N, C-alpha and C positions, 0 to 999 in steps of 0.2 A: 460599578460592578467589576470584579476581577475575573479573569479566566486562567485556569491551569489546563493546558492542552498536552496530553500524553499520546505519542504515537509509538507503538511497539512493532518493530519490523518483523514481517513473516509470522505474525500472530494469527493463526487460523481461527475463523469464526466458531468452529465446532469445538474449540477448547472450552467454551463457556457453557455452563449448564442452563443459562437463560435462553439458549438457542436449541436446547434439546439434550437428551442424555449424553454425557461426556465421561470419558475415562480419565480425564486430566483433572488434577486437583488444583482449583483456583478459588479458594475460599474468600479471598479479599475482593476479587472482581465479582464473584457471585453476590457478596454482600452489597457491593456498589450497585449492581444491576437491580437488586431488590428495591432500591430507592432512586432509580434513574429512568429516563426515557430510553427504552431499548428499541433500536431501529432494526426490525426483523429483515428488511430488504435493503441493506446498505451494500453498495458495490464500489469497487475502485473505479476510477476514471481512466487515467493513463497508467501504463505499466512499464517497468517495475519501479524500483526505489526512488530514483531522482525524478523521473517524470511524475510520480505521485506527489512528491514534495512540491514540485512546481505547480501542480494542480491546486494543492492546498494553499500555497502562498499567493497564487495569482487569481484563484477563482475561475480559472479557464482550463479547458481540456487541452493540455499541452501536446497531446499525441497528434493533433491535426497539423501542427506546424513546427514541432521540435522533436528531437530524440533525446537520448541520455546526453545531457549537456550542462555546462556551467549556467548559473542563473543569468539569463539574458539581461544586458545592461538597460534595455528599454522596458523591462517588466516592472510594473508597479506592484509591490507586494503588500500583503496584509500587515506585516510588521512595520513597514514604511508608513502606511496610512495611520496605524495606531499611534506610532511614535510622534508623527506630525500633529496628531490631534490631542496630545497631552497624556496618552496612556503610556506608562513606562513598560518597555518590552525587554525581555531577557530570554535568550536561548541557552539551554544547557543540553549538550549532546555528546554521545560517544560514537555517533555515526560519522566515520571518517570521510565518507563520500561527499558529505555536505560542504566540507571546507578544504579538503586536501587538493593540491594541484590547482589552486586558484578557482575552485568551483563556486565559492563566494555566496553560499546560501545563508550566511550570517548577515548579509547586507540588509540594512534597515533596522536591525535590532539595536536598542540603546546599549545593551551589553550582551556578551556571549562568552561561553566557556566550553572548550573542547576537551573532553576526557580522552586522553591519548591511548593508542595501542590496538584498537580494534582492527581485525582482519588485515587489510593491505597497508595500514598506516606504517610509514617508514619512521620508526621511533627508536627502538633499541637495536644495537649492533652486536651485542654479545648475549649469550655465548655463541661462538661461531659454529661449533659442532652440535647439530640438532639431530636427535633420534626421532624418526617418524613413528607414529603410533600404529601405522598400518602400511600395507604394501603401497608404494607410490602410484601404482596403476589404478588404485581405488580412490585416490585423493585428488581433489580439485587443485591443480597447480601446486603440487606437492613441494617442489623445490623453491617456490617463491612465496605464495600466500601462506601456506601452512607453516613453513619454517619461519617466516617473518612473524606470524602470529605467536608461535611457540617462543621465539626470542622475547617478544613484547610481554609475554605473560610468565616468563621463567621465574620472576621474583615473587609471585603470589604465595601467600602463606595462609590466607583464610578467605571466607566468603566476602568479607568486606573489601577485598582487593578486586573482586570481579567488576566488570564494566557497569552492569546495571546497578550494583551497590554504590560504586563511586559516583555514578551519574545522579542517582536519587539522593545520595548524601549531599552532593553539591546543591541540588535543588532545595533540599530541606534547609541547608545553611543559608541559601539566598533568601528564602522566605522568612527565616528568623532574623537575619541581620539587616535585610533591606526591604523585602516585600511587604512585611506587615506594617511598615511605617508609610507606605505609599497610598495615595488616594485611589488610584486605579492602576492595575498592572495586568500584563499578559505574559505568563510564564510558559514557554514552549519547551517541552522536555522530549527529546528524541532518543529513544532507547533502541539500540541495534539488536539486542536479544529479543526473541529467540532465533534470529538469523544465525545460520551456521558461521563459524564453527560452534558446535554445541559442547559446552564445557562447564556445566553446572557442577557444584560440589557433590561428592559421593552420597551425602545424606539425601539429596533430591533424587539421584539416580536409583537408589535403593527402593524408592517408592514404586518403581515401575519394572525393576529387574533385580534378580538376586544371584544368578549363577552363570553369567556369561563370561567366557574366557577367550574369545577370539579377537580378531583385529578391531581396533577402535577407529572405525571409519567416521570420524567426527566432522569431516568436511568432504563429502563425496562429490564427485562430478555428476552431471545430470544425464541420464540415459535410461534405457530399458533396464530395470534393476536386476533382472535375472541374468543379464549378460556380464555382470561383474561382481555380483554379491550373492552370498548364500541367503537362505531364508532366515537363519539365525542372525546374520549380519544386518539384514533389513529390520528385524525386530529390535535389535540393539540400537539402530539409528532412530527408530520410533521412540524408544525409551529415552535416548539422549535428548530428543526434542521435547518430549513431555517434561523431563526434568528441568530443562531451560525455561519452559513455560511456567512451571510452578515457582521457579526462582523469581521470574519477572513478577508474578502475582504477589509474592511476598514483599517485594520492594515497592510495588505500587501501593500495597497496604501501608508500608512505612510512610510513604508520601502522604497518603490520605490521613494517617494518624497525626502527622505534623500539622496539616492544615487545621484539623480539629483542635489540637492542643493550642495553637496560636489564636484561636477564636476567629478564624477566617471562614469557617463553614457557612455562616449566614450571609456572606457577601461574595461568595466565590462559586463560579461555574466550573465543574470538573468534567473534562471530555476525555474519553479513552477510545482509541481506534487503532487501526493498522493500515498497511499499504497493500498487502496481498497475502495469499496463502502459499501452499507448497504441497506437492504430491509425495506421499509416502507409500507408494505402491499402487495407489488407485490408478486405474486405466493402464496398469503395467509399468508406470514410470516413477522415477525418483527425481525430484527437482521442480523448478518452475519454468525452465526453458530447456529445450533439447540441446545440450552443450556437452557432448561426450568428451572423452579423453582428448586433450589438445592435439595429440599426434594424429587424430582422425581429421582435423582441420575442417570441421563442419559445425554449422549453427542453424537452428530453426527455432521458431516460437512454438510452444505447445498451443493447442486450442485453448481459448480462454475459458477453462473449465470451472465448474462451481467451486471446487476446492481452492482455486486460485483467485477467482474474481470476487467472491463474497467476503466481506470484512465485518468485524465487530464494530459497532458504534454505540457507545453509552454516553448520554449527556445527563449529568446530575445538576439540577438547578439549585440555587442557594436555599438551604433549609428544607429541601424536598425529603419527605418521609416515606412515600410510597412510590412504587414503580409503575410504569405503563408501557405496553408494547405498541409500537406504531408500525403499520403495514406498508406505508408509502415507499415507493422507489426513491432512494436517495443515493448521492455519490460524493466522492471526495471533494470536488470543486464547490459543493454546497457549503462546506465548512467555513470558507472565507466570508461570504456575506452573512452567515449565521453569527460569527464572532463579531463582525462589524455591528450587527444589530444588537447583540448582547452588550456591546460597549457603548450603545447609545448614539452611534454615528449614522446609521441608516434606518429606514423603516420599510417594511414590505407592503406594497399596495397591489391590489388586484384590479386588472383592467382587461376587459374582453376575455375573461377566462384565464388570463396569464398573470403570473406574479412578477412584479417589477420592483427593483430596488431603487429607492429614492434617498438622496442625501437629506439628513435632518438639519444640519448646520450649513448655511450658505457659505461657500468658499472653503469648507473644511478640507477638501481634497486638493487644494491648490497651494503650491509653494513657488518660490522663485525658480526652482529647478525642474519641477514636474507638475503634472495635473492628472487627476484620475477621474474617469467617467464611469459611474456605477453601471451604466447600461452596457458597457463593453465586456462585462464578465459573463461567464456562462452559468455559474452556480446560482442556485436558488436558496434563499434563506430558509432554514428549517423551523424558524420561530412560528409561522402560521400553523404548522403541524403540532408543535408543542402547546400552543395556546388553544388548540382545538378549533381553529378558524378554517382549516382546510383539511381535506382527506388525502390530497396528493399535490406534488409540486412538479412532477415530470411524468410524461406518458410512456417513455422508454428509458432504459438505462443502457448506456453504451460503454463497454469495457474494452480497451484497445491497446495494442502495441502501437508504436509509431507508424504513421501512414506515409512518411516522406520517402520511403524507398520503393514504393509501388510493387512490392513483391509478396505474393501469397505465402512464401516461406517465412517471412517476418511479420507482415502486417495483418496478423489474425486479430479478429475481434469477436465479441458476442453482443447481440442486441436482445435485451430482455423486455418483454411487454408487461403491462400491469396485470393482464389476465394469465400470466404464467408461461408464455411461450418463450423459447430461447432459440435464436437463429445464430449459428456460427458462420462467419463469413470472412473470407481472406482476400477479396479483390481479385484482380487478374493482372497479367503482365502486359504493359505497353510494349510495342514492338522493340524499342531500343533496349529493353532490359531482359529480353528472353534468354540470352545466353548465360549471363551471370550478373551478379550484383555485388558491388564492393561495399562492405559495411565495417567500419572500424578496422580497416586494413585486413579484413578476413574475407576470403572468398566463400560466398554462400552458394551451395549447389543450386542450379536452376529448378530442380524438381525435388520436392520433399521426399526423403527416403522412408521416413517412419511416421510422420505426422500428416494426416489428411489435410488437403487444402480445399477440397470441394465443400460447398455449403452443406449444412446439416441442421435439422430442426427437431427440437425436443419439447415435450410438454412437461414442465417441471413438477406440477402437483402430483402427477402419476409416475414420474420418472426423474426423481431428484438427482440420481447418479448419472443421468444422460447416457443411457445404454441403448435406447431404442429410437433410432432416427426415423422420423415420420415425414420426411420431406417429400418422398415420392407420392404419398397420398394426400399431401397438403401443399401442393405446388403453388396455388394462388395465394394462400396465406403467407408462404415464404416470400413470394414476390411482393406482397403488400408490406411485410415487415421491412424488406430491403428498401422499398420506396420510402417508407417513413424514415429509415436510417439516412438515406441520401438527402431527404428534405431537412433532417436535423443537421447534417453536415453543412448544408447550404445556409441554414439559419444562424449557425454559430460562426460563419465567416471562414470556412475552410478554404484555403487558397486552391484555385482550380488545378494548379499543377499537382497537388496532392489528392484532390478530389477525383481527378480523371480516372485513376485506377480503381475507383469504387463504384462507378456508375453502372457498369455492366453486371448482370446477374445471370448466371448459367447453372442449371442443374444437370448433372451428367449421370448417365447409367452406362458404365463401361466407357466406350468412346463416342457414344451417341449424345448429342446435345439436345436437351429437352426444352430449353428456353434461352 
């Protein structure tokens, strides 16, 4: 069985009509959802882009012992296991972060192709004189990233030159020239759109906007939007994003059509997902982390809010004609064991109420250079859900920034229970980190200026937008969810040096400590 895996960066779950009413036009993904398993409660694990890819490739929650980093040398990856087991693996990606500066996320693939030019990619050096489309104080790293991107794209003449178009075209060419002749393959397609900069052709933008004439803030920095944007500019940004989403949808449709044309539909699993969402004015913010104009020299994580943590996940099985919604909590690390099981390398067995991954072929995970233990991964195969053998694979979903800095300013997470409660938790400061924390050579203020760091509790069935904090009237429940969270961290082997800042749980009202 073949697997085509597509991840689209910053693709919000609510873009798709299968998850509820949507203002975004996604006819191809809607058609796919109609004959796929639609996971209604799919969540990211580690945040943001690279930690999420590490989760997917390793089957582990990387947030407990890594941050944004190159692919660790000792990490055994999905593609590495597949390749060693006789499955031909290919990566096609325009996501520069995976491979630039030695980040090495192509390791383990039999072949890989990098579509050059996205965002920060040092590719084109001319033209030297670049005119910015908006005031530089509204743009994220205007004189570096934005100008770099505009140089890289100055040669474009049509939609076919866009990154998603070139990435999908390369994937289609690979399927036609190589993939269709293989007994088994895993094609990993990493599409950076609709991540900013939002730069879809005008025909897509006209679907959502007709008369805007202001600044084109196509790559804004992250802040309280009203502090640097007008309402018209925010609406323009929303339109730019929707246009990019619809462009992605079109090209996913092109890829799906190629699979069908080549006769691969009956023997190919197609998976579509994302890594995280984005705030477009919800909760007063624009962005996915609080990262205001660089001159302010400040960085914080947003709370892991629903618009950020919930992701789309569609799995189309070979020849599937009808769709089905699955309610279970699932997360990004679950994709690795799922693909291993789809490839016939592992089987899921239940023991004492827990699902365990067992190798089907003795010795298949061992080579002269490395060995892989299926019990070491955190993810749970989703195949028991798809086969109707199980109603759930995990009791809680944990969506988290990295824990390794022990600071509530950065290490925010949310814990979601099967019955719909969500606890926002940020840990606490060990003594040695109370004054300041150095992260990526930036000084992080010891107290969050805009983002709350105290715990909060929401009941999502009644309050999906997380507007009514119920923690004061549900103190014992909040403590119980926190206890389950700490137990989960212990079960997955979180190093004590990173777990220490998570064990204490305090609810505050003003300056008075309640627990």
